[in-house]
C-alpha positions, 0 to 999 in steps of 0.5 A: 483483461477481466475486471471482477468485483468479488464479494466474500465472507471475511472471518477476520472482519466477521462480515461480508466485504469486497475487493476489485480484481483485475486479471490478465488473459493468460490462457496458458503459461505461468500465473501472472504476477500480482499487485496488492493496490491499497486505497486511501482514507476516503476511498474504497476498493473501487477507487483505483479503477474508477479514477485511474487507468490502472486496468490499461496499465496492468493489461500492458504488463500482464499484471493482476491487481487486487484492490481490497476494501479496509474503510478508514482503518489505517490497515490496522487491527482497530481498538474499537472496530475490526481486525483489518491488519489480520484481514490484509496480511493473512486472510486476503492473500489466502482468499486471492490464492483460493479464488484466482490463478495468480503467482504466489512467488515472492518475486511476483508479488508486490504492494503499493498504495496512495495516502493511507494506502501508501502507509499500509503498503510500507507497513506491510512491506516492512513487517513482512519483507519476505512476502514482496519483491517490491513496494511503492507509496504515492503521497503516503501518510507515512508518519503516523506517530506525528499524526497521532501526536500533532494532528489536532483536527477533530475528525482526525483525533476521533479517527486515531482514537477509534483505531488505536485507542490507548496504543502509542504509535511511536516506537511500535509496529504501527510506526514506520520510522521504528520499523525502518530502525529495526529492519535488516536492509538486506531482507527488505523488498525494493522500495519506491516513493513518489510525492508531489511538492504541493502535497500536504503530506510532503513533510511526512514523505521527506521524513520517511526518505530521510529515515531510509537514508539514516538506516541504510535502507535503499529507496527510490524517492522522487518529489516533483510538481503535484498535489494530493490528487488523482491526476498526480497518482494516475500520472505516476502509476505507469512508472510505479508498475515498471519499478515493481516489475523491475523494468526501470533502474533504481534511483536514490533520492 
């Protein structure tokens, strides 16, 4: 397994950025499947490899892992900043295909993330379902409309104002609940959700699971002991990878 820090120029962001990439030793045979693994609000592209055993888990499955850097953007085109959605959804996969030998087939392509990255993973999977075979969220910040309307902490108010400006999240394509209402369940990738029962985002995750049920979207959801912390996410990661690779049975919440 190779661990690569890749620094490259981004046209979408108009600056040089970085991603951390894990590549299995394939030598011969088909290119490996690839997981886009998204970081949370306070992290960067190095966080997953620093704080979990993702390299060991991916090596055991022959899985390539791409961990991009999007700062505190909610994986969106910022009102007062940079075009992180364009970077994630268009430029990043193109760069990965240019730089690395990984599969480009839908059945071999996955996305997952934690917290803000869990939101980003679900948004990407719901907006572009034809790209992924499966997607997963861990402790996701999944109800962004609620955050915009009800999170009164000054730093979050400032962050939401910078990212979204005058855009109203509710009912638009940044709103996962709206995307679920608009989705064709037949076209969606397989979806997985995990969240700890002591997590401060638990209510948002339960609302997302309920919205899936209401809209006929199949979701493998489970809630158990755990906080918004790396020990919980690391413990869940092997099961997430098994689910993405379709090596476990789907369970409905």
